[in-house]
C-alpha positions in Angstrom: -11.1 28.0 -15.0 -13.7 27.1 -13.0 -17.0 24.8 -14.8 -16.3 25.4 -17.6 -18.0 24.2 -20.4 -16.7 21.5 -23.0 -17.0 19.3 -25.5 -14.4 17.9 -27.7 -14.6 17.4 -32.2 -12.7 15.5 -34.1 -11.2 17.7 -37.3 -12.9 15.7 -40.2 -12.6 16.5 -44.2 -15.1 18.8 -44.4 -13.6 21.3 -42.4 -9.8 21.5 -43.6 -8.5 23.6 -46.3 -5.8 21.7 -49.2 -3.1 22.1 -46.6 -5.1 19.3 -44.7 -5.5 22.2 -42.0 -8.6 24.0 -40.1 -9.9 26.4 -42.4 -10.1 29.5 -40.0 -14.2 30.3 -40.8 -15.0 26.8 -39.6 -13.6 27.0 -36.1 -16.2 30.1 -36.0 -18.9 27.2 -37.2 -17.0 25.2 -34.5 -17.7 28.2 -31.9 -20.9 28.7 -33.0 -21.7 24.5 -32.2 -19.9 24.8 -29.0 -22.4 27.8 -27.8 -25.7 26.2 -29.3 -24.8 22.8 -27.4 -24.4 25.0 -24.6 -27.4 26.6 -24.8 -29.0 22.7 -24.7 -27.5 21.0 -23.1 -26.1 23.0 -19.5 -29.2 26.5 -19.8 -31.4 23.2 -20.7 -32.3 26.5 -23.6 -32.1 25.0 -26.7 -31.8 27.0 -29.9 -34.6 25.6 -31.3 -36.9 27.0 -28.8 -35.4 30.3 -28.1 -35.4 30.8 -32.1 -39.3 30.3 -32.0 -39.3 34.5 -29.8 -36.1 35.4 -28.8 -32.4 35.4 -30.5 -28.7 34.7 -29.1 -26.7 36.8 -31.3 -22.9 37.6 -31.5 -22.1 41.2 -31.2 -18.9 40.7 -30.2 -15.9 38.5 -31.4 -12.7 38.3 -30.5 -10.3 35.4 -32.1 -6.7 34.1 -31.6 -5.4 31.7 -34.1 -2.8 30.3 -32.3 -1.8 26.7 -33.3 -3.1 24.7 -36.7 -5.1 21.7 -36.6 -5.2 19.0 -38.5 -7.7 16.2 -40.0 -8.0 13.4 -37.8 -7.3 15.4 -34.8 -9.7 15.3 -31.6 -9.9 19.2 -30.0 -11.4 19.6 -26.6 -13.9 22.7 -26.6 -13.7 25.2 -23.9 -16.5 27.6 -23.0 -16.8 29.8 -19.7 -18.8 33.7 -19.0 -16.4 36.4 -17.8 -19.7 38.7 -16.9 -23.2 38.6 -16.6 -24.6 41.5 -17.8 -28.8 42.3 -17.5 -29.4 40.8 -21.1 -25.7 40.1 -22.4 -23.0 37.4 -21.2 -19.6 37.8 -22.5 -18.4 34.1 -23.0 -14.7 33.2 -22.8 -13.5 30.6 -24.6 -10.7 28.3 -26.1 -10.3 24.8 -28.1 -7.7 22.9 -26.8 -5.3 20.1 -29.4 -5.0 16.6 -28.1 -1.6 17.2 -26.8 -3.4 20.3 -24.2 -1.9 22.8 -26.6 -4.3 26.1 -27.6 -5.5 26.5 -31.1 -7.4 28.9 -30.5 -8.5 31.5 -28.3 -10.8 35.0 -28.4 -14.0 35.9 -26.4 -17.5 36.3 -27.3 -20.8 38.3 -26.0 -23.8 37.6 -26.9 -26.7 39.4 -25.9 -30.3 38.0 -25.5 -33.0 39.4 -28.1 -37.1 39.8 -28.4 -38.1 39.0 -32.0 -41.2 40.6 -33.7 -43.5 37.8 -34.4 -43.3 40.5 -37.4 -39.7 39.7 -37.4 -38.3 43.2 -38.0 -38.3 44.7 -34.8 -35.5 43.4 -32.1 -34.4 44.2 -28.8 -32.6 43.7 -26.2 -34.2 41.3 -23.4 -32.5 40.7 -20.2 -32.3 37.1 -18.7 -34.6 36.0 -16.7 -33.9 35.0 -12.9 -33.2 31.4 -14.3 -31.4 32.2 -17.0 -29.2 34.3 -15.0 -28.7 31.4 -12.3 -27.9 28.4 -14.7 -25.6 31.4 -17.1 -24.0 31.9 -13.4 -22.2 28.7 -12.7 -20.0 29.5 -15.4 -18.5 31.4 -14.7 -14.5 31.7 -13.7 
């Protein structure tokens, strides 16, 4: 894998269920956090600025839960680009435990959208050349 975006996250009490393992919706929140961090830290396009005029909704999500993650463990979260379209980006992701074993993996497709000032109209909007160049650096 060339140039994945990598972040770590400690599994906290807020992430787990009664059995002490990550409750599956928390994994999806962690994925969203990873995407948000990628846009801010690597693409220089923080959500606080994007959402003034645009959005980047998830339009497709494929997830496989491979192994439980437990309270107190630290996950390494990786994200990379599989395909970059005009207004969409298909990313792969993997969350690994401290031994490098995969806990979660999958793909997420995001679409850049323009949002009308009245917030009622939303339509796909192509990434500009600068953004395409930044995203392209994460293609595997």
